[in-house]
C-alpha positions as CSV (number, residue, x, y, z in Angstrom):
1,X,-10.2,-20.8,-173.0
2,X,-10.3,-24.4,-174.8
3,X,-13.7,-24.8,-174.0
4,X,-14.8,-21.6,-175.6
5,X,-12.8,-22.1,-178.7
6,X,-14.1,-25.6,-179.0
7,X,-17.6,-24.4,-179.0
8,X,-17.0,-21.8,-181.4
9,X,-15.2,-24.2,-183.9
10,X,-18.2,-27.2,-183.5
11,X,-20.9,-24.7,-183.9
12,X,-19.2,-23.4,-187.2
13,X,-18.5,-27.2,-188.2
14,X,-22.5,-27.7,-187.1
15,X,-23.4,-25.2,-190.2
16,X,-20.7,-26.9,-192.8
17,X,-22.9,-30.2,-192.0
18,X,-26.1,-28.0,-192.7
19,X,-27.5,-27.1,-189.2
20,X,-29.1,-23.6,-188.8
21,X,-28.8,-21.5,-185.5
22,X,-31.4,-23.3,-183.2
23,X,-32.9,-21.5,-180.5
24,X,-35.0,-24.7,-179.1
25,X,-32.5,-25.4,-176.2
26,X,-29.2,-23.8,-175.1
27,X,-26.9,-26.0,-176.6
28,X,-24.0,-25.9,-179.3
29,X,-25.9,-24.4,-182.2
30,X,-27.5,-21.4,-180.4
31,X,-26.8,-18.4,-182.2
32,X,-23.6,-16.7,-180.8
33,X,-24.3,-13.1,-181.6
34,X,-23.1,-11.0,-178.9
35,X,-21.0,-11.2,-175.7
36,X,-24.1,-12.2,-173.6
37,X,-25.2,-15.1,-175.9
38,X,-21.3,-16.3,-176.9
39,X,-20.2,-16.6,-173.3
40,X,-23.2,-18.8,-171.8
41,X,-22.4,-21.6,-170.3
42,X,-23.8,-23.9,-173.0
43,X,-22.6,-27.4,-173.8
44,X,-20.5,-28.8,-176.6
45,X,-22.8,-31.1,-178.2
46,X,-26.1,-31.0,-179.9
47,X,-29.8,-30.6,-178.6
48,X,-32.2,-33.5,-179.1
49,X,-33.5,-32.0,-182.5
50,X,-30.2,-31.0,-184.2
51,X,-28.6,-34.4,-183.0
52,X,-31.5,-36.4,-184.9
53,X,-31.1,-34.0,-187.8
54,X,-27.4,-34.7,-188.1
55,X,-27.8,-38.2,-187.4
56,X,-30.3,-38.5,-189.9
57,X,-28.0,-36.9,-192.6
58,X,-24.7,-38.5,-192.1
59,X,-25.4,-41.6,-189.5
60,X,-23.7,-42.6,-186.8
61,X,-24.8,-44.5,-183.2
62,X,-25.3,-42.0,-180.6
63,X,-24.0,-44.2,-177.6
64,X,-21.0,-44.6,-179.5
65,X,-20.4,-41.0,-180.3
66,X,-21.2,-39.8,-176.8
67,X,-18.6,-42.8,-175.6
68,X,-16.0,-41.3,-178.0
69,X,-16.8,-37.6,-176.4
70,X,-16.4,-38.5,-172.9
71,X,-13.2,-40.0,-173.6
72,X,-11.7,-37.0,-175.3
73,X,-13.6,-34.5,-172.5
74,X,-12.2,-36.2,-169.6
75,X,-8.7,-35.3,-170.4
76,X,-9.7,-31.6,-169.8
77,X,-12.3,-32.3,-166.9
78,X,-10.5,-29.7,-164.6
79,X,-12.5,-27.3,-166.7
80,X,-15.8,-26.5,-165.5
81,X,-17.2,-26.5,-168.8
82,X,-15.9,-29.9,-169.4
83,X,-16.8,-31.1,-166.0
84,X,-20.3,-30.3,-167.0
85,X,-20.1,-31.8,-170.6
86,X,-18.8,-35.1,-168.9
87,X,-21.6,-35.1,-166.4
88,X,-24.2,-34.6,-169.2
89,X,-22.6,-37.5,-171.3
90,X,-22.4,-39.9,-168.6
91,X,-26.3,-39.0,-167.8
92,X,-27.0,-39.7,-171.6
93,X,-25.1,-43.1,-171.4
94,X,-26.8,-44.4,-168.8
95,X,-30.0,-43.7,-170.2
96,X,-29.2,-45.4,-173.0
97,X,-27.8,-48.8,-171.5
98,X,-31.7,-50.6,-171.6
99,X,-31.9,-49.9,-175.1
100,X,-31.9,-52.6,-177.6
101,X,-29.0,-53.1,-179.9
102,X,-29.2,-50.4,-183.2
103,X,-32.0,-48.4,-181.4
104,X,-30.0,-45.2,-182.2
105,X,-28.8,-46.4,-185.5
106,X,-29.6,-44.1,-188.4
107,X,-31.7,-45.5,-191.2
108,X,-28.3,-45.8,-193.1
109,X,-27.0,-47.9,-191.0
110,X,-29.9,-50.3,-190.2
111,X,-30.1,-50.4,-194.2
112,X,-26.5,-51.5,-194.1
113,X,-27.0,-54.2,-191.2
114,X,-29.9,-55.6,-193.6
115,X,-33.2,-53.8,-191.8
116,X,-34.3,-50.5,-191.8
117,X,-37.5,-51.0,-192.9
118,X,-40.8,-49.4,-191.3
119,X,-41.1,-46.0,-189.7
120,X,-38.6,-43.3,-189.1
121,X,-36.9,-42.2,-185.8
122,X,-37.6,-39.2,-183.8
123,X,-35.9,-37.9,-180.7
124,X,-37.0,-38.8,-177.1
125,X,-36.2,-35.4,-176.1
126,X,-33.1,-36.2,-174.3
127,X,-31.0,-37.1,-177.0
128,X,-32.0,-40.6,-177.3
129,X,-33.4,-41.7,-180.6
130,X,-36.6,-43.8,-180.5
131,X,-38.6,-45.6,-183.4
132,X,-41.6,-44.2,-184.6
133,X,-44.2,-44.9,-187.5
134,X,-44.1,-48.6,-187.4
135,X,-47.2,-50.7,-186.9
136,X,-48.4,-51.3,-182.9
């Protein structure tokens, strides 16, 4: 019940940040019209496309966000839904270990750190972000 309630709440908060329903992946912002869709076993986090949209809008470091979510979700790991989310977050954190510092920082964060010139960012297809548009 808690996992399902959090899924609905986080989905609606996503709309408050300007995210629309997403049909690219079966993640948090997937539409929830109808019992068959609403009760799907999807994650409590965003697909790579929605993650990048939100990060670009409000600015945050993806691995730090994932660490915070993992810490929170581990309190409820006895639930199948939360176990699946914890497994996903551990996988994404492991994949981000080899990234250079600030590789997933938004342009807003990079500007605050005194950098940020060059191209934009794009998702790597798995929730991480890679730099694009810079000279080769």
